[in-house]
C-alpha positions in Angstrom: 30.8 4.4 42.3 30.3 5.9 39.3 27.8 8.8 38.4 26.7 10.1 35.4 25.1 13.7 34.4 23.8 14.8 30.9 26.8 13.2 28.8 29.5 13.2 31.5 30.6 10.7 33.7 32.8 10.4 37.0 34.0 8.2 39.6 33.9 9.1 43.0 37.3 9.4 44.6 38.6 6.9 47.2 39.1 8.6 50.6 42.5 9.8 51.2 44.3 7.4 53.1 46.8 9.0 55.5 50.2 7.3 56.8 50.2 6.1 60.2 52.6 8.2 62.3 53.4 7.8 66.3 53.1 10.8 68.7 56.4 12.2 69.1 57.6 15.7 70.1 59.2 18.5 67.7 61.4 20.9 69.2 61.5 24.3 66.8 64.2 26.3 67.4 64.0 30.3 66.6 67.4 31.5 66.8 68.7 35.3 66.8 71.7 35.1 64.4 74.9 37.5 64.7 77.9 38.3 63.1 80.0 36.2 65.1 79.7 32.7 64.0 81.4 30.9 66.9 78.4 32.3 69.0 75.9 31.2 66.4 77.1 27.6 66.9 77.0 28.0 70.6 73.7 29.3 70.7 72.4 26.5 68.1 73.8 24.0 70.2 72.3 25.0 73.6 69.1 25.6 71.8 69.0 22.0 70.6 70.1 20.4 73.7 67.2 22.7 75.9 64.6 20.9 73.2 66.0 17.4 73.6 65.8 17.9 77.4 62.4 18.6 77.0 61.6 15.5 75.2 61.9 16.5 71.6 63.1 13.5 69.2 63.0 15.5 66.2 64.9 19.2 66.3 64.2 21.8 63.5 66.7 24.6 63.0 65.8 27.8 60.6 67.3 28.7 57.5 70.9 30.4 57.7 71.2 29.9 61.7 74.9 30.2 61.3 75.3 33.1 59.3 73.7 36.5 58.8 71.2 36.5 55.8 72.9 38.7 53.6 74.9 37.9 50.3 77.9 39.9 52.3 78.2 36.8 54.4 77.0 33.9 52.4 80.8 33.0 50.8 82.7 34.0 54.3 80.5 31.6 56.3 80.5 28.6 53.9 81.8 25.1 54.5 82.3 22.2 52.5 80.6 19.5 54.2 82.3 16.6 52.7 85.5 17.8 55.1 84.2 17.4 58.3 87.5 18.8 59.9 86.8 22.0 58.4 83.2 22.3 58.9 82.5 23.3 62.4 78.8 23.8 62.1 78.0 20.6 60.2 80.3 18.7 63.3 78.5 20.5 65.9 74.8 19.1 64.4 76.4 15.7 64.2 77.6 15.6 67.2 74.5 16.9 68.8 72.3 14.1 67.1 74.8 11.3 68.2 75.4 12.7 71.9 71.2 13.3 72.5 70.1 10.3 70.6 67.8 12.9 68.2 67.1 13.7 64.5 68.5 16.9 63.5 66.8 18.7 60.4 69.7 21.6 60.2 67.7 24.7 58.8 70.4 25.5 56.6 73.6 26.8 55.9 75.8 28.0 53.2 77.5 25.4 51.5 80.4 25.5 48.9 81.0 22.8 46.9 83.3 22.0 43.7 83.2 26.3 43.0 79.6 26.6 43.8 77.5 27.9 46.8 74.4 26.2 48.0 71.6 26.9 50.6 71.9 23.2 51.9 70.1 22.1 54.7 71.8 18.6 56.3 69.6 16.0 58.5 71.4 13.8 61.1 70.5 10.7 62.2 70.6 9.7 65.9 73.7 7.8 65.2 75.2 11.0 64.0 75.8 10.5 60.6 74.3 12.6 57.2 71.3 11.0 56.2 70.3 13.7 53.8 71.1 17.2 52.3 68.7 19.5 50.7 69.7 22.1 48.3 67.2 24.9 48.3 65.3 24.4 44.7 63.9 27.8 44.5 65.9 30.7 45.2 64.2 34.0 46.9 64.6 36.9 44.3 63.2 40.5 45.0 63.3 43.9 43.1 61.4 46.6 43.8 62.8 49.8 41.8 64.2 52.3 44.1 63.0 50.1 47.4 64.9 46.9 47.8 66.3 44.6 45.7 67.9 41.0 46.9 68.9 37.9 44.9 69.7 34.8 46.4 70.7 33.8 42.4 73.5 36.6 42.7 75.6 34.1 44.8 73.8 30.5 45.2 73.0 28.0 43.0 69.8 26.2 42.9 68.8 22.6 43.8 67.9 20.2 41.2 65.8 17.6 43.1 63.5 16.9 46.2 64.9 15.6 49.4 63.1 12.4 50.9 64.9 10.6 54.1 63.9 7.9 56.4 64.1 8.6 60.0 63.0 6.8 63.3 59.8 9.0 63.3 59.0 8.1 59.8 59.4 9.5 56.2 60.5 13.7 55.7 60.7 15.6 52.6 62.6 18.7 53.2 62.3 22.0 51.8 63.3 26.0 52.4 61.7 29.1 52.9 60.8 29.6 49.0 60.4 26.4 48.2 57.0 26.6 49.8 55.8 28.7 47.2 56.0 25.6 44.7 52.8 23.4 46.2 54.0 20.9 43.5 56.7 19.9 45.8 54.5 19.3 48.7 52.4 17.1 46.8 55.1 14.9 45.9 55.7 14.6 49.1 52.2 13.9 50.4 51.9 11.2 47.2 54.5 9.4 48.7 53.1 9.5 52.2 55.5 11.5 53.7 56.0 13.5 56.8 56.5 17.2 55.5 59.0 19.5 56.9 59.3 22.9 55.8 61.5 25.6 57.3 60.5 29.6 57.0 62.7 32.5 58.2 61.4 35.8 56.9 64.2 38.0 55.8 62.4 41.3 55.5 59.1 42.8 55.9 58.5 42.1 52.2 59.1 38.7 52.6 56.8 38.5 55.5 53.8 39.5 53.7 54.8 37.6 50.6 54.4 34.8 52.5 51.2 35.9 54.3 49.8 36.3 50.4 51.1 32.3 49.5 49.2 30.9 52.8 45.8 32.7 51.8 46.2 31.6 48.2 47.2 28.1 48.9 44.7 27.6 52.0 
């Protein structure tokens, strides 16, 4: 329906069509991470299993669930996901997804590839196979003179593309932490009718305040 006011005209927007999504249960695992990588893997596996036993068909882990969130640890804990025998974190996600018959959005882990490090999320399907891999696009840097300085860009290489994956529950668009600061990514996923999954992990009180301000500005 067209309307005119003065010399201007506009057409009424069509109602937003939402995708049809069947109900399913999502398990969100909040994990306490230590410097003991093996214990982190065991804790994650137990949490995934618990969520699946409660009926979750889709389980989501937090950012850097296998590693302390520090530039001092990322390189030491990094794995090459293409070499499954040398990637215990990737393997535990794959094996859990297969044995439990669920889809796992594996938070994020430090990934090493071709001499570079990435903050990477692996999505494992119910068949245990890797369905998608998302590398964090927007790295988090903060520098307050005399107070705090932390820069992911000092060690990580940013990803260069959005990640969209078909699952048994529907289509999922993946983002990691600071990716939420840039609504264009979510708008892209929404335009394609995707169910959006974003993983958040507050690193410091400053990050907590920063993300709260973002929510207020973007709501």
